[in-house]
C-alpha positions in Angstrom: -65.5 -21.1 11.1 -61.8 -21.1 10.4 -59.2 -19.4 12.6 -58.3 -16.8 10.0 -62.0 -15.6 9.8 -62.1 -15.2 13.6 -58.8 -13.4 13.6 -60.0 -11.0 10.9 -63.3 -10.4 12.7 -61.5 -9.8 15.9 -59.1 -7.3 14.4 -61.9 -5.4 12.6 -64.0 -5.4 15.8 -61.2 -4.0 17.9 -60.5 -1.3 15.3 -64.1 -0.3 15.0 -64.5 -0.2 18.7 -61.4 1.9 19.2 -62.1 4.4 16.4 -65.9 4.6 17.0 -65.6 5.5 20.7 -63.2 8.4 20.2 -65.8 11.1 19.2 -68.6 10.0 21.6 -69.9 12.1 24.4 -72.6 9.8 25.9 -71.4 7.2 28.3 -73.6 4.4 27.1 -72.2 4.9 23.5 -68.7 4.9 24.9 -69.4 1.7 26.8 -71.0 0.2 23.6 -67.9 0.8 21.5 -65.8 -0.5 24.4 -67.8 -3.7 24.3 -67.2 -4.0 20.5 -63.5 -3.6 21.1 -63.4 -6.1 23.9 -65.4 -8.5 21.7 -62.7 -8.2 19.2 -60.1 -9.4 21.7 -62.3 -12.3 22.6 -63.0 -13.3 19.0 -59.3 -13.4 18.2 -58.5 -15.9 20.9 -61.8 -17.9 20.6 -60.5 -20.5 18.1 -57.0 -20.8 19.6 -57.4 -20.9 23.4 -60.9 -21.3 24.9 -59.7 -21.1 28.5 -58.4 -17.5 27.9 -61.7 -16.6 26.2 -63.8 -17.7 29.2 -61.4 -15.9 31.7 -61.5 -12.8 29.5 -65.3 -12.9 29.4 -65.6 -13.3 33.2 -63.1 -10.5 33.9 -64.8 -8.2 31.4 -68.3 -8.8 32.9 -67.0 -8.0 36.4 -65.3 -4.8 35.2 -68.2 -3.7 33.1 -70.6 -4.3 36.0 -68.4 -2.2 38.2 -68.4 0.7 35.7 -72.1 0.5 34.9 -73.0 0.5 38.6 -70.8 3.5 39.1 -72.5 5.3 36.2 -76.0 4.4 37.5 -75.3 5.6 41.0 -73.8 8.9 39.8 -76.6 9.2 37.2 -74.0 10.1 34.5 -75.4 10.0 31.0 -72.8 12.1 29.3 -69.1 13.0 29.9 -70.2 16.3 31.2 -72.3 14.6 33.9 -69.3 12.8 35.2 -67.7 16.0 36.4 -70.1 16.2 39.3 -69.5 12.6 40.5 -67.4 13.8 43.4 -70.3 15.7 44.9 -72.2 12.5 45.3 -69.5 10.4 46.8 -65.7 10.9 46.8 -65.2 7.2 47.2 -67.3 6.5 44.1 -65.1 8.9 42.2 -62.0 6.8 43.1 -63.8 3.5 42.3 -64.9 4.8 38.9 -61.5 6.1 38.1 -59.8 2.8 38.9 -62.5 0.7 37.2 -62.2 2.8 34.0 -58.5 2.5 34.0 -58.8 -1.3 34.6 -61.3 -1.6 31.7 -58.8 0.2 29.5 -56.2 -2.4 30.3 -53.5 -0.5 32.2 -50.8 -2.9 33.5 -51.1 -2.6 37.3 -54.9 -3.3 37.2 -57.0 -6.4 36.4 -57.9 -5.4 32.8 -54.4 -6.0 31.7 -54.5 -9.8 32.5 -56.7 -10.9 29.5 -54.9 -8.6 27.0 -51.5 -9.8 28.2 -52.5 -13.5 27.9 -54.0 -13.0 24.5 -51.0 -11.1 23.2 -48.7 -13.8 24.6 -50.6 -16.6 22.9 -50.9 -14.8 19.6 -47.2 -14.1 19.6 -46.5 -17.8 20.2 -48.7 -18.5 17.2 -46.6 -16.0 15.1 -49.4 -13.5 14.5 -47.1 -10.6 15.2 -48.6 -8.1 12.7 -52.2 -8.9 14.0 -51.2 -8.3 17.6 -49.4 -5.1 16.8 -52.5 -3.7 15.1 -54.7 -4.9 18.0 -52.4 -3.3 20.6 -52.6 0.0 18.6 -56.4 -0.2 18.6 -56.3 -0.9 22.3 -54.5 2.5 22.7 -57.4 4.1 21.0 -59.8 2.6 23.5 -57.5 3.6 26.3 -57.7 7.2 25.1 -61.5 7.5 25.6 -61.2 5.7 29.0 -58.6 8.3 30.0 -60.9 11.1 28.8 -63.7 9.7 31.0 -61.2 9.3 33.9 -60.0 12.8 33.5 -63.5 14.4 33.6 -64.6 12.2 36.5 -61.6 12.8 38.8 -59.8 15.8 37.7 -62.3 18.4 36.5 -65.0 20.2 38.5 -68.3 21.4 37.1 -69.5 24.9 38.2 -71.4 24.3 41.5 -73.3 26.2 44.1 -72.5 25.8 47.8 -75.5 23.5 48.3 -74.4 20.9 45.7 -70.7 20.7 46.8 -71.5 18.3 49.6 -74.5 16.3 48.4 -72.8 13.1 49.5 -73.5 14.0 53.2 -77.2 14.3 52.7 -78.1 11.5 50.3 -76.5 8.2 51.3 -76.9 5.7 48.5 -77.4 2.0 49.3 -76.2 0.8 45.9 -72.7 1.7 46.8 -72.4 -1.5 49.0 -73.2 -3.7 46.0 -70.7 -1.8 43.9 -67.8 -2.6 46.2 -67.5 -6.3 45.3 -67.2 -6.0 41.5 -65.1 -2.8 41.9 -62.6 -4.5 44.2 -62.3 -7.5 41.9 -61.9 -5.4 38.8 -59.2 -3.4 40.4 -57.1 -5.8 42.5 -57.2 -9.2 40.7 -53.8 -8.8 38.9 -51.7 -10.1 41.8 -53.8 -13.3 41.9 -53.2 -14.1 38.2 -50.8 -17.0 38.8 -53.5 -18.7 40.9 -56.1 -18.2 38.2 -53.9 -19.7 35.5 -53.1 -22.9 37.5 
């Protein structure tokens, strides 16, 4: 396929992923629209720079694994379910918060690396209007990540005294497996120059 078809598919995919995820309340649908938006970023760079495509795919898989493991451990099916994550594990709440922000592509976290490199390459190729529209659609995706982050870390569901400290009574062994992808998805940004060499 030609480069212009890939660029158009990528732009449409990132717009559909951004707009579609705004009104969702189920976490798996939010993650599905997130995948559509991230696929758009990968489609735009696929015919121009394959190295960035592969790095973007690997980073996205690590970040998504971290978020999905956090959602599985907390048994969160809807946005409302994420309000009680802190009762299971306060550490899991922080991991989920940072992983979601990284998946949204905020600059101090790992998710910013692929978007930054794709933007840089598309600007070098003089696709300024395309990258402006994709950056705007990325802000739409960031909005529903921030909404998930807000409900996970900053809101509390009505609880009884027995459910406030569930993390003390039910240790979960999956949290050890979550630490590796979570750490990578949060702290890989300082290692970017080493990855690019």
